[in-house]
C-alpha positions in Angstrom: -2.1 33.6 -1.5 -3.3 35.1 1.7 -4.8 31.8 2.8 -1.5 30.0 2.4 0.3 32.6 4.4 -2.0 32.2 7.3 -2.3 28.5 7.0 -6.0 28.3 7.3 -6.6 26.5 4.0 -3.8 24.0 4.6 -4.8 23.1 8.1 -8.4 22.4 7.3 -7.4 19.7 4.8 -5.4 17.6 7.1 -7.1 15.0 9.3 -7.1 14.8 13.0 -4.9 12.6 15.2 -7.8 10.2 15.5 -7.5 9.4 11.7 -3.8 8.8 12.0 -4.3 6.5 14.9 -7.0 4.6 12.9 -4.6 4.3 9.9 -1.9 3.0 12.3 -4.3 0.4 13.6 -5.2 -0.7 10.1 -1.5 -1.0 9.3 -1.0 -3.1 12.4 -3.9 -5.4 11.4 -2.5 -5.8 7.9 0.9 -6.7 9.4 -0.7 -9.3 11.7 -2.5 -10.8 8.6 0.8 -10.9 6.8 2.4 -12.9 9.6 -0.6 -15.2 9.8 -0.5 -15.9 6.1 3.1 -16.9 6.4 2.3 -19.6 9.0 -0.9 -21.0 7.5 0.1 -24.0 5.4 -3.1 -24.0 3.4 -2.2 -20.6 1.9 1.3 -21.7 0.9 0.5 -21.9 -2.9 -0.9 -18.3 -3.0 1.5 -16.7 -0.4 3.3 -14.5 -2.9 0.3 -12.8 -4.4 -1.4 -12.4 -1.0 1.7 -10.8 0.5 2.1 -8.6 -2.6 -1.4 -7.3 -2.3 -1.1 -6.7 1.5 2.3 -5.0 1.1 1.0 -2.8 -1.7 -2.0 -1.8 0.5 0.3 -0.9 3.4 2.5 1.1 1.0 -0.4 3.0 -0.4 -1.8 3.9 3.1 1.6 5.1 4.3 2.3 7.2 1.2 -1.2 8.7 1.1 -1.6 9.5 4.8 1.8 9.7 6.5 3.5 11.3 3.6 0.4 13.6 3.1 0.1 12.8 -0.6 -3.7 12.4 -0.2 -3.8 16.1 0.3 -1.4 17.1 -2.4 -1.7 17.2 -6.2 -2.8 13.9 -7.8 0.4 14.1 -9.9 2.4 13.2 -6.7 0.2 10.3 -6.0 0.6 9.0 -9.6 4.4 9.3 -9.2 4.4 6.9 -6.2 1.5 4.6 -7.1 2.0 4.3 -10.8 5.4 2.5 -10.7 4.1 0.4 -7.8 1.3 -0.9 -10.0 3.7 -1.5 -12.9 6.1 -3.5 -10.8 3.4 -5.6 -9.1 2.1 -6.5 -12.6 5.6 -7.3 -13.8 6.4 -9.5 -10.8 3.1 -11.3 -11.1 3.7 -11.9 -14.8 7.2 -13.2 -14.2 6.0 -15.5 -11.5 3.2 -16.8 -13.8 5.7 -17.2 -16.7 8.0 -19.4 -14.5 5.1 -21.5 -13.3 5.3 -20.5 -9.6 1.5 -20.4 -9.3 1.0 -23.8 -10.9 3.7 -25.5 -8.8 5.7 -26.5 -12.0 8.6 -24.1 -12.2 10.1 -24.1 -15.7 
């Protein structure tokens, strides 16, 4: 308990500003890729899965680093990322069920 009162244990776990700037740069690159995917006609048939994966990646990075869940209990990470994985699977299954990927909507 003494370590928590002084803050030495908690401060050593958190990354430097350099890491946060790197994560922000990665997020900017992913956003640029999302915009590029939207304008490339050849990727039109697979646009939804590509954007889902890119968005999920951005969500995970923001939650893990900027909300500091990477440094907290794994239970908190599971609370955020578990439902995300379930909803991505559900949306993908619904899109496949209605023939969005084959170009023949039911």
